[in-house]
PDB file of N, CA, C and O in Angstrom:
ATOM      1  N   MET A   1      86.062  82.315  93.950  1.00  0.00           N
ATOM      2  CA  MET A   1      87.482  82.362  93.703  1.00  0.00           C
ATOM      3  C   MET A   1      87.737  81.828  92.292  1.00  0.00           C
ATOM      4  O   MET A   1      87.069  80.895  91.845  1.00  0.00           O
ATOM      5  N   ALA A   2      88.681  82.410  91.617  1.00  0.00           N
ATOM      6  CA  ALA A   2      89.019  82.008  90.268  1.00  0.00           C
ATOM      7  C   ALA A   2      89.662  80.629  90.273  1.00  0.00           C
ATOM      8  O   ALA A   2      90.368  80.257  91.211  1.00  0.00           O
ATOM      9  N   SER A   3      89.407  79.888  89.220  1.00  0.00           N
ATOM     10  CA  SER A   3      89.998  78.570  89.080  1.00  0.00           C
ATOM     11  C   SER A   3      91.451  78.736  88.639  1.00  0.00           C
ATOM     12  O   SER A   3      91.738  79.440  87.671  1.00  0.00           O
ATOM     13  N   LEU A   4      92.347  78.093  89.347  1.00  0.00           N
ATOM     14  CA  LEU A   4      93.768  78.186  89.019  1.00  0.00           C
ATOM     15  C   LEU A   4      94.250  76.846  88.477  1.00  0.00           C
ATOM     16  O   LEU A   4      93.742  75.798  88.875  1.00  0.00           O
ATOM     17  N   GLU A   5      95.217  76.872  87.581  1.00  0.00           N
ATOM     18  CA  GLU A   5      95.794  75.655  87.010  1.00  0.00           C
ATOM     19  C   GLU A   5      96.468  74.849  88.108  1.00  0.00           C
ATOM     20  O   GLU A   5      97.351  75.361  88.798  1.00  0.00           O
ATOM     21  N   THR A   6      96.063  73.590  88.280  1.00  0.00           N
ATOM     22  CA  THR A   6      96.659  72.768  89.332  1.00  0.00           C
ATOM     23  C   THR A   6      97.139  71.416  88.829  1.00  0.00           C
ATOM     24  O   THR A   6      97.590  70.595  89.627  1.00  0.00           O
ATOM     25  N   SER A   7      97.053  71.160  87.516  1.00  0.00           N
ATOM     26  CA  SER A   7      97.432  69.842  87.021  1.00  0.00           C
ATOM     27  C   SER A   7      98.945  69.611  87.088  1.00  0.00           C
ATOM     28  O   SER A   7      99.374  68.482  87.326  1.00  0.00           O
ATOM     29  N   ASN A   8      99.741  70.620  86.891  1.00  0.00           N
ATOM     30  CA  ASN A   8     101.193  70.507  86.985  1.00  0.00           C
ATOM     31  C   ASN A   8     101.630  71.195  88.266  1.00  0.00           C
ATOM     32  O   ASN A   8     101.625  72.423  88.349  1.00  0.00           O
ATOM     33  N   LYS A   9     102.005  70.416  89.256  1.00  0.00           N
ATOM     34  CA  LYS A   9     102.366  70.983  90.558  1.00  0.00           C
ATOM     35  C   LYS A   9     103.850  70.804  90.829  1.00  0.00           C
ATOM     36  O   LYS A   9     104.457  69.822  90.401  1.00  0.00           O
ATOM     37  N   THR A  10     104.423  71.754  91.538  1.00  0.00           N
ATOM     38  CA  THR A  10     105.791  71.689  92.004  1.00  0.00           C
ATOM     39  C   THR A  10     105.772  71.893  93.502  1.00  0.00           C
ATOM     40  O   THR A  10     105.163  72.843  93.991  1.00  0.00           O
ATOM     41  N   GLN A  11     106.424  71.024  94.228  1.00  0.00           N
ATOM     42  CA  GLN A  11     106.496  71.171  95.674  1.00  0.00           C
ATOM     43  C   GLN A  11     107.602  72.156  96.016  1.00  0.00           C
ATOM     44  O   GLN A  11     108.713  72.073  95.494  1.00  0.00           O
ATOM     45  N   MET A  12     107.273  73.097  96.909  1.00  0.00           N
ATOM     46  CA  MET A  12     108.247  74.104  97.326  1.00  0.00           C
ATOM     47  C   MET A  12     108.199  74.238  98.843  1.00  0.00           C
ATOM     48  O   MET A  12     107.182  73.944  99.471  1.00  0.00           O
ATOM     49  N   THR A  13     109.288  74.675  99.410  1.00  0.00           N
ATOM     50  CA  THR A  13     109.365  74.948 100.837  1.00  0.00           C
ATOM     51  C   THR A  13     109.503  76.447 101.008  1.00  0.00           C
ATOM     52  O   THR A  13     110.315  77.088 100.342  1.00  0.00           O
ATOM     53  N   ILE A  14     108.699  77.004 101.910  1.00  0.00           N
ATOM     54  CA  ILE A  14     108.805  78.434 102.187  1.00  0.00           C
ATOM     55  C   ILE A  14     109.055  78.629 103.673  1.00  0.00           C
ATOM     56  O   ILE A  14     108.684  77.788 104.492  1.00  0.00           O
ATOM     57  N   GLU A  15     109.678  79.730 104.009  1.00  0.00           N
ATOM     58  CA  GLU A  15     109.892  80.088 105.402  1.00  0.00           C
ATOM     59  C   GLU A  15     109.064  81.330 105.687  1.00  0.00           C
ATOM     60  O   GLU A  15     109.102  82.302 104.933  1.00  0.00           O
ATOM     61  N   LEU A  16     108.310  81.286 106.789  1.00  0.00           N
ATOM     62  CA  LEU A  16     107.487  82.415 107.210  1.00  0.00           C
ATOM     63  C   LEU A  16     107.927  82.875 108.587  1.00  0.00           C
ATOM     64  O   LEU A  16     108.403  82.075 109.392  1.00  0.00           O
ATOM     65  N   PRO A  17     107.772  84.148 108.857  1.00  0.00           N
ATOM     66  CA  PRO A  17     108.004  84.595 110.226  1.00  0.00           C
ATOM     67  C   PRO A  17     107.040  83.841 111.157  1.00  0.00           C
ATOM     68  O   PRO A  17     105.909  83.540 110.775  1.00  0.00           O
ATOM     69  N   GLU A  18     107.487  83.548 112.352  1.00  0.00           N
ATOM     70  CA  GLU A  18     106.697  82.742 113.283  1.00  0.00           C
ATOM     71  C   GLU A  18     105.305  83.333 113.511  1.00  0.00           C
ATOM     72  O   GLU A  18     104.318  82.598 113.541  1.00  0.00           O
ATOM     73  N   LYS A  19     105.220  84.643 113.670  1.00  0.00           N
ATOM     74  CA  LYS A  19     103.931  85.293 113.912  1.00  0.00           C
ATOM     75  C   LYS A  19     102.974  85.073 112.736  1.00  0.00           C
ATOM     76  O   LYS A  19     101.795  84.780 112.938  1.00  0.00           O
ATOM     77  N   LEU A  20     103.478  85.214 111.524  1.00  0.00           N
ATOM     78  CA  LEU A  20     102.646  85.019 110.343  1.00  0.00           C
ATOM     79  C   LEU A  20     102.198  83.566 110.233  1.00  0.00           C
ATOM     80  O   LEU A  20     101.050  83.299 109.877  1.00  0.00           O
ATOM     81  N   ALA A  21     103.090  82.625 110.535  1.00  0.00           N
ATOM     82  CA  ALA A  21     102.739  81.204 110.493  1.00  0.00           C
ATOM     83  C   ALA A  21     101.625  80.892 111.493  1.00  0.00           C
ATOM     84  O   ALA A  21     100.717  80.119 111.186  1.00  0.00           O
ATOM     85  N   LYS A  22     101.689  81.487 112.682  1.00  0.00           N
ATOM     86  CA  LYS A  22     100.639  81.286 113.690  1.00  0.00           C
ATOM     87  C   LYS A  22      99.318  81.874 113.217  1.00  0.00           C
ATOM     88  O   LYS A  22      98.262  81.266 113.392  1.00  0.00           O
ATOM     89  N   GLU A  23      99.380  83.065 112.615  1.00  0.00           N
ATOM     90  CA  GLU A  23      98.165  83.695 112.094  1.00  0.00           C
ATOM     91  C   GLU A  23      97.551  82.844 110.980  1.00  0.00           C
ATOM     92  O   GLU A  23      96.330  82.711 110.897  1.00  0.00           O
ATOM     93  N   LEU A  24      98.392  82.276 110.133  1.00  0.00           N
ATOM     94  CA  LEU A  24      97.915  81.416 109.061  1.00  0.00           C
ATOM     95  C   LEU A  24      97.236  80.174 109.628  1.00  0.00           C
ATOM     96  O   LEU A  24      96.147  79.810 109.185  1.00  0.00           O
ATOM     97  N   LYS A  25      97.860  79.526 110.595  1.00  0.00           N
ATOM     98  CA  LYS A  25      97.269  78.338 111.222  1.00  0.00           C
ATOM     99  C   LYS A  25      95.935  78.675 111.871  1.00  0.00           C
ATOM    100  O   LYS A  25      94.984  77.901 111.762  1.00  0.00           O
ATOM    101  N   SER A  26      95.853  79.809 112.538  1.00  0.00           N
ATOM    102  CA  SER A  26      94.616  80.241 113.175  1.00  0.00           C
ATOM    103  C   SER A  26      93.533  80.495 112.123  1.00  0.00           C
ATOM    104  O   SER A  26      92.384  80.090 112.296  1.00  0.00           O
ATOM    105  N   TYR A  27      93.906  81.161 111.043  1.00  0.00           N
ATOM    106  CA  TYR A  27      92.961  81.430 109.957  1.00  0.00           C
ATOM    107  C   TYR A  27      92.430  80.127 109.372  1.00  0.00           C
ATOM    108  O   TYR A  27      91.227  79.986 109.155  1.00  0.00           O
ATOM    109  N   LEU A  28      93.326  79.177 109.116  1.00  0.00           N
ATOM    110  CA  LEU A  28      92.918  77.900 108.523  1.00  0.00           C
ATOM    111  C   LEU A  28      92.022  77.102 109.461  1.00  0.00           C
ATOM    112  O   LEU A  28      91.141  76.376 109.000  1.00  0.00           O
ATOM    113  N   ALA A  29      92.230  77.223 110.768  1.00  0.00           N
ATOM    114  CA  ALA A  29      91.376  76.529 111.732  1.00  0.00           C
ATOM    115  C   ALA A  29      89.951  77.074 111.683  1.00  0.00           C
ATOM    116  O   ALA A  29      88.992  76.327 111.876  1.00  0.00           O
ATOM    117  N   GLU A  30      89.815  78.358 111.428  1.00  0.00           N
ATOM    118  CA  GLU A  30      88.503  78.990 111.369  1.00  0.00           C
ATOM    119  C   GLU A  30      87.868  78.912 109.988  1.00  0.00           C
ATOM    120  O   GLU A  30      86.645  78.993 109.867  1.00  0.00           O
ATOM    121  N   ASN A  31      88.665  78.758 108.961  1.00  0.00           N
ATOM    122  CA  ASN A  31      88.187  78.740 107.575  1.00  0.00           C
ATOM    123  C   ASN A  31      88.555  77.408 106.941  1.00  0.00           C
ATOM    124  O   ASN A  31      89.486  77.322 106.141  1.00  0.00           O
ATOM    125  N   THR A  32      87.815  76.377 107.308  1.00  0.00           N
ATOM    126  CA  THR A  32      88.168  75.014 106.912  1.00  0.00           C
ATOM    127  C   THR A  32      88.055  74.763 105.412  1.00  0.00           C
ATOM    128  O   THR A  32      88.573  73.760 104.920  1.00  0.00           O
ATOM    129  N   GLY A  33      87.396  75.644 104.682  1.00  0.00           N
ATOM    130  CA  GLY A  33      87.297  75.478 103.232  1.00  0.00           C
ATOM    131  C   GLY A  33      88.543  75.930 102.495  1.00  0.00           C
ATOM    132  O   GLY A  33      88.698  75.651 101.306  1.00  0.00           O
ATOM    133  N   ASP A  34      89.433  76.626 103.191  1.00  0.00           N
ATOM    134  CA  ASP A  34      90.673  77.103 102.585  1.00  0.00           C
ATOM    135  C   ASP A  34      91.822  76.159 102.929  1.00  0.00           C
ATOM    136  O   ASP A  34      91.738  75.373 103.873  1.00  0.00           O
ATOM    137  N   SER A  35      92.882  76.250 102.156  1.00  0.00           N
ATOM    138  CA  SER A  35      94.101  75.482 102.425  1.00  0.00           C
ATOM    139  C   SER A  35      95.286  76.413 102.215  1.00  0.00           C
ATOM    140  O   SER A  35      95.158  77.478 101.610  1.00  0.00           O
ATOM    141  N   ILE A  36      96.430  75.999 102.719  1.00  0.00           N
ATOM    142  CA  ILE A  36      97.643  76.793 102.496  1.00  0.00           C
ATOM    143  C   ILE A  36      97.878  76.941 100.997  1.00  0.00           C
ATOM    144  O   ILE A  36      98.208  78.025 100.515  1.00  0.00           O
ATOM    145  N   GLU A  37      97.704  75.845 100.268  1.00  0.00           N
ATOM    146  CA  GLU A  37      97.910  75.876  98.816  1.00  0.00           C
ATOM    147  C   GLU A  37      96.972  76.877  98.141  1.00  0.00           C
ATOM    148  O   GLU A  37      97.404  77.646  97.283  1.00  0.00           O
ATOM    149  N   SER A  38      95.691  76.874  98.522  1.00  0.00           N
ATOM    150  CA  SER A  38      94.746  77.779  97.861  1.00  0.00           C
ATOM    151  C   SER A  38      95.040  79.241  98.188  1.00  0.00           C
ATOM    152  O   SER A  38      94.916  80.108  97.323  1.00  0.00           O
ATOM    153  N   ILE A  39      95.426  79.514  99.423  1.00  0.00           N
ATOM    154  CA  ILE A  39      95.730  80.890  99.828  1.00  0.00           C
ATOM    155  C   ILE A  39      96.965  81.405  99.089  1.00  0.00           C
ATOM    156  O   ILE A  39      96.948  82.511  98.548  1.00  0.00           O
ATOM    157  N   ILE A  40      98.020  80.619  99.064  1.00  0.00           N
ATOM    158  CA  ILE A  40      99.254  81.041  98.395  1.00  0.00           C
ATOM    159  C   ILE A  40      99.042  81.137  96.889  1.00  0.00           C
ATOM    160  O   ILE A  40      99.520  82.077  96.255  1.00  0.00           O
ATOM    161  N   SER A  41      98.331  80.176  96.315  1.00  0.00           N
ATOM    162  CA  SER A  41      98.071  80.210  94.871  1.00  0.00           C
ATOM    163  C   SER A  41      97.300  81.466  94.474  1.00  0.00           C
ATOM    164  O   SER A  41      97.645  82.133  93.498  1.00  0.00           O
ATOM    165  N   GLU A  42      96.254  81.781  95.238  1.00  0.00           N
ATOM    166  CA  GLU A  42      95.465  82.976  94.928  1.00  0.00           C
ATOM    167  C   GLU A  42      96.305  84.239  95.080  1.00  0.00           C
ATOM    168  O   GLU A  42      96.257  85.120  94.222  1.00  0.00           O
ATOM    169  N   ALA A  43      97.069  84.335  96.155  1.00  0.00           N
ATOM    170  CA  ALA A  43      97.902  85.522  96.383  1.00  0.00           C
ATOM    171  C   ALA A  43      98.947  85.694  95.279  1.00  0.00           C
ATOM    172  O   ALA A  43      99.162  86.804  94.792  1.00  0.00           O
ATOM    173  N   LEU A  44      99.588  84.605  94.891  1.00  0.00           N
ATOM    174  CA  LEU A  44     100.590  84.690  93.831  1.00  0.00           C
ATOM    175  C   LEU A  44      99.952  85.020  92.489  1.00  0.00           C
ATOM    176  O   LEU A  44     100.519  85.767  91.692  1.00  0.00           O
ATOM    177  N   HIS A  45      98.781  84.468  92.244  1.00  0.00           N
ATOM    178  CA  HIS A  45      98.088  84.760  90.988  1.00  0.00           C
ATOM    179  C   HIS A  45      97.778  86.249  90.898  1.00  0.00           C
ATOM    180  O   HIS A  45      98.002  86.870  89.858  1.00  0.00           O
ATOM    181  N   VAL A  46      97.268  86.819  91.975  1.00  0.00           N
ATOM    182  CA  VAL A  46      96.942  88.244  91.985  1.00  0.00           C
ATOM    183  C   VAL A  46      98.216  89.082  91.877  1.00  0.00           C
ATOM    184  O   VAL A  46      98.257  90.069  91.143  1.00  0.00           O
ATOM    185  N   ARG A  47      99.241  88.688  92.604  1.00  0.00           N
ATOM    186  CA  ARG A  47     100.479  89.468  92.641  1.00  0.00           C
ATOM    187  C   ARG A  47     101.248  89.413  91.325  1.00  0.00           C
ATOM    188  O   ARG A  47     101.826  90.414  90.900  1.00  0.00           O
ATOM    189  N   THR A  48     101.257  88.256  90.684  1.00  0.00           N
ATOM    190  CA  THR A  48     102.069  88.107  89.478  1.00  0.00           C
ATOM    191  C   THR A  48     101.304  88.350  88.183  1.00  0.00           C
ATOM    192  O   THR A  48     101.916  88.503  87.125  1.00  0.00           O
ATOM    193  N   PHE A  49      99.985  88.388  88.251  1.00  0.00           N
ATOM    194  CA  PHE A  49      99.178  88.612  87.050  1.00  0.00           C
ATOM    195  C   PHE A  49      98.162  89.731  87.264  1.00  0.00           C
ATOM    196  O   PHE A  49      96.966  89.511  87.072  1.00  0.00           O
ATOM    197  N   PRO A  50      98.611  90.931  87.660  1.00  0.00           N
ATOM    198  CA  PRO A  50      97.657  92.018  87.908  1.00  0.00           C
ATOM    199  C   PRO A  50      97.256  92.742  86.624  1.00  0.00           C
ATOM    200  O   PRO A  50      97.168  93.970  86.606  1.00  0.00           O
ATOM    201  N   LYS A  51      97.013  91.991  85.554  1.00  0.00           N
ATOM    202  CA  LYS A  51      96.732  92.589  84.260  1.00  0.00           C
ATOM    203  C   LYS A  51      95.330  93.203  84.188  1.00  0.00           C
ATOM    204  O   LYS A  51      95.120  94.180  83.469  1.00  0.00           O
ATOM    205  N   ASP A  52      94.376  92.637  84.927  1.00  0.00           N
ATOM    206  CA  ASP A  52      93.007  93.119  84.880  1.00  0.00           C
ATOM    207  C   ASP A  52      92.677  93.821  86.194  1.00  0.00           C
ATOM    208  O   ASP A  52      92.415  93.157  87.198  1.00  0.00           O
ATOM    209  N   PRO A  53      92.685  95.156  86.202  1.00  0.00           N
ATOM    210  CA  PRO A  53      92.419  95.888  87.443  1.00  0.00           C
ATOM    211  C   PRO A  53      91.070  95.547  88.052  1.00  0.00           C
ATOM    212  O   PRO A  53      90.912  95.633  89.270  1.00  0.00           O
ATOM    213  N   ALA A  54      90.093  95.163  87.240  1.00  0.00           N
ATOM    214  CA  ALA A  54      88.772  94.814  87.767  1.00  0.00           C
ATOM    215  C   ALA A  54      88.863  93.614  88.695  1.00  0.00           C
ATOM    216  O   ALA A  54      88.143  93.552  89.691  1.00  0.00           O
ATOM    217  N   GLU A  55      89.731  92.662  88.389  1.00  0.00           N
ATOM    218  CA  GLU A  55      89.896  91.484  89.249  1.00  0.00           C
ATOM    219  C   GLU A  55      90.501  91.871  90.591  1.00  0.00           C
ATOM    220  O   GLU A  55      90.105  91.342  91.629  1.00  0.00           O
ATOM    221  N   ILE A  56      91.451  92.786  90.574  1.00  0.00           N
ATOM    222  CA  ILE A  56      92.072  93.237  91.817  1.00  0.00           C
ATOM    223  C   ILE A  56      91.033  93.986  92.655  1.00  0.00           C
ATOM    224  O   ILE A  56      90.942  93.776  93.865  1.00  0.00           O
ATOM    225  N   LEU A  57      90.253  94.856  92.013  1.00  0.00           N
ATOM    226  CA  LEU A  57      89.212  95.582  92.732  1.00  0.00           C
ATOM    227  C   LEU A  57      88.159  94.631  93.284  1.00  0.00           C
ATOM    228  O   LEU A  57      87.635  94.844  94.377  1.00  0.00           O
ATOM    229  N   LYS A  58      87.851  93.582  92.528  1.00  0.00           N
ATOM    230  CA  LYS A  58      86.882  92.584  92.980  1.00  0.00           C
ATOM    231  C   LYS A  58      87.396  91.889  94.238  1.00  0.00           C
ATOM    232  O   LYS A  58      86.642  91.698  95.192  1.00  0.00           O
ATOM    233  N   LEU A  59      88.665  91.511  94.246  1.00  0.00           N
ATOM    234  CA  LEU A  59      89.245  90.881  95.425  1.00  0.00           C
ATOM    235  C   LEU A  59      89.236  91.823  96.621  1.00  0.00           C
ATOM    236  O   LEU A  59      89.045  91.392  97.758  1.00  0.00           O
ATOM    237  N   ALA A  60      89.441  93.098  96.361  1.00  0.00           N
ATOM    238  CA  ALA A  60      89.477  94.081  97.443  1.00  0.00           C
ATOM    239  C   ALA A  60      88.085  94.460  97.919  1.00  0.00           C
ATOM    240  O   ALA A  60      87.942  95.128  98.944  1.00  0.00           O
ATOM    241  N   GLY A  61      87.045  94.037  97.179  1.00  0.00           N
ATOM    242  CA  GLY A  61      85.679  94.363  97.559  1.00  0.00           C
ATOM    243  C   GLY A  61      85.262  95.757  97.130  1.00  0.00           C
ATOM    244  O   GLY A  61      84.334  96.332  97.699  1.00  0.00           O
ATOM    245  N   VAL A  62      85.939  96.304  96.131  1.00  0.00           N
ATOM    246  CA  VAL A  62      85.625  97.645  95.647  1.00  0.00           C
ATOM    247  C   VAL A  62      84.590  97.538  94.542  1.00  0.00           C
ATOM    248  O   VAL A  62      84.740  96.741  93.616  1.00  0.00           O
ATOM    249  N   VAL A  63      83.543  98.338  94.641  1.00  0.00           N
ATOM    250  CA  VAL A  63      82.493  98.359  93.626  1.00  0.00           C
ATOM    251  C   VAL A  63      82.916  99.328  92.534  1.00  0.00           C
ATOM    252  O   VAL A  63      83.222 100.489  92.806  1.00  0.00           O
ATOM    253  N   THR A  64      82.931  98.845  91.297  1.00  0.00           N
ATOM    254  CA  THR A  64      83.332  99.701  90.189  1.00  0.00           C
ATOM    255  C   THR A  64      82.133 100.250  89.438  1.00  0.00           C
ATOM    256  O   THR A  64      82.257 101.257  88.740  1.00  0.00           O
ATOM    257  N   GLN A  65      80.967  99.609  89.563  1.00  0.00           N
ATOM    258  CA  GLN A  65      79.763 100.091  88.911  1.00  0.00           C
ATOM    259  C   GLN A  65      78.608  99.957  89.897  1.00  0.00           C
ATOM    260  O   GLN A  65      78.499  98.961  90.612  1.00  0.00           O
ATOM    261  N   ALA A  66      77.763 100.957  89.923  1.00  0.00           N
ATOM    262  CA  ALA A  66      76.593 100.920  90.797  1.00  0.00           C
ATOM    263  C   ALA A  66      75.477 101.697  90.123  1.00  0.00           C
ATOM    264  O   ALA A  66      75.719 102.526  89.246  1.00  0.00           O
ATOM    265  N   SER A  67      74.261 101.420  90.541  1.00  0.00           N
ATOM    266  CA  SER A  67      73.124 102.113  89.953  1.00  0.00           C
ATOM    267  C   SER A  67      73.167 103.590  90.323  1.00  0.00           C
ATOM    268  O   SER A  67      73.772 103.979  91.322  1.00  0.00           O
ATOM    269  N   ARG A  68      72.523 104.392  89.511  1.00  0.00           N
ATOM    270  CA  ARG A  68      72.470 105.833  89.759  1.00  0.00           C
ATOM    271  C   ARG A  68      71.813 106.079  91.111  1.00  0.00           C
ATOM    272  O   ARG A  68      70.765 105.509  91.412  1.00  0.00           O
ATOM    273  N   GLY A  69      72.421 106.912  91.907  1.00  0.00           N
ATOM    274  CA  GLY A  69      71.880 107.245  93.212  1.00  0.00           C
ATOM    275  C   GLY A  69      72.304 106.291  94.319  1.00  0.00           C
ATOM    276  O   GLY A  69      71.873 106.446  95.462  1.00  0.00           O
ATOM    277  N   ALA A  70      73.130 105.319  94.007  1.00  0.00           N
ATOM    278  CA  ALA A  70      73.548 104.338  95.012  1.00  0.00           C
ATOM    279  C   ALA A  70      74.337 105.005  96.139  1.00  0.00           C
ATOM    280  O   ALA A  70      74.253 104.576  97.289  1.00  0.00           O
ATOM    281  N   ALA A  71      75.097 106.043  95.821  1.00  0.00           N
ATOM    282  CA  ALA A  71      75.907 106.713  96.844  1.00  0.00           C
ATOM    283  C   ALA A  71      75.032 107.322  97.933  1.00  0.00           C
ATOM    284  O   ALA A  71      75.419 107.349  99.102  1.00  0.00           O
ATOM    285  N   GLU A  72      73.868 107.805  97.558  1.00  0.00           N
ATOM    286  CA  GLU A  72      72.976 108.417  98.543  1.00  0.00           C
ATOM    287  C   GLU A  72      72.391 107.376  99.498  1.00  0.00           C
ATOM    288  O   GLU A  72      71.954 107.719 100.597  1.00  0.00           O
ATOM    289  N   HIS A  73      72.381 106.125  99.088  1.00  0.00           N
ATOM    290  CA  HIS A  73      71.792 105.063  99.902  1.00  0.00           C
ATOM    291  C   HIS A  73      72.830 104.102 100.460  1.00  0.00           C
ATOM    292  O   HIS A  73      72.485 103.046 100.989  1.00  0.00           O
ATOM    293  N   ALA A  74      74.090 104.466 100.341  1.00  0.00           N
ATOM    294  CA  ALA A  74      75.169 103.601 100.840  1.00  0.00           C
ATOM    295  C   ALA A  74      75.163 103.578 102.361  1.00  0.00           C
ATOM    296  O   ALA A  74      74.804 104.560 103.009  1.00  0.00           O
ATOM    297  N   GLU A  75      75.565 102.445 102.917  1.00  0.00           N
ATOM    298  CA  GLU A  75      75.668 102.327 104.365  1.00  0.00           C
ATOM    299  C   GLU A  75      76.981 102.946 104.815  1.00  0.00           C
ATOM    300  O   GLU A  75      78.003 102.811 104.142  1.00  0.00           O
ATOM    301  N   ASP A  76      76.948 103.621 105.947  1.00  0.00           N
ATOM    302  CA  ASP A  76      78.149 104.227 106.511  1.00  0.00           C
ATOM    303  C   ASP A  76      78.687 103.304 107.589  1.00  0.00           C
ATOM    304  O   ASP A  76      78.043 103.141 108.625  1.00  0.00           O
ATOM    305  N   PRO A  77      79.870 102.681 107.375  1.00  0.00           N
ATOM    306  CA  PRO A  77      80.394 101.730 108.363  1.00  0.00           C
ATOM    307  C   PRO A  77      80.737 102.367 109.710  1.00  0.00           C
ATOM    308  O   PRO A  77      80.945 101.650 110.689  1.00  0.00           O
ATOM    309  N   SER A  78      80.801 103.700 109.779  1.00  0.00           N
ATOM    310  CA  SER A  78      81.127 104.339 111.054  1.00  0.00           C
ATOM    311  C   SER A  78      79.912 104.498 111.951  1.00  0.00           C
ATOM    312  O   SER A  78      80.053 104.880 113.113  1.00  0.00           O
ATOM    313  N   ASP A  79      78.698 104.208 111.426  1.00  0.00           N
ATOM    314  CA  ASP A  79      77.480 104.314 112.249  1.00  0.00           C
ATOM    315  C   ASP A  79      77.367 103.175 113.221  1.00  0.00           C
ATOM    316  O   ASP A  79      76.405 103.110 113.987  1.00  0.00           O
TER     317      ASP A  79
END
């Protein structure tokens, strides 16, 4: 994950739909290395600074470069 500026912080209150809040709590229980702050910071960074398409593709797990012939040896997730 990219390093985000955290030295100057502002406390904010957000309201989430109840279902989303439950999903977030469940996710955080399973992913103890993440925090609400890190998830929101990363999402806002991607959403507000989409200047480098490679970074967005990287987050999405899209491969932009591969060796010649890689397509012939790719795994098919439907198998």
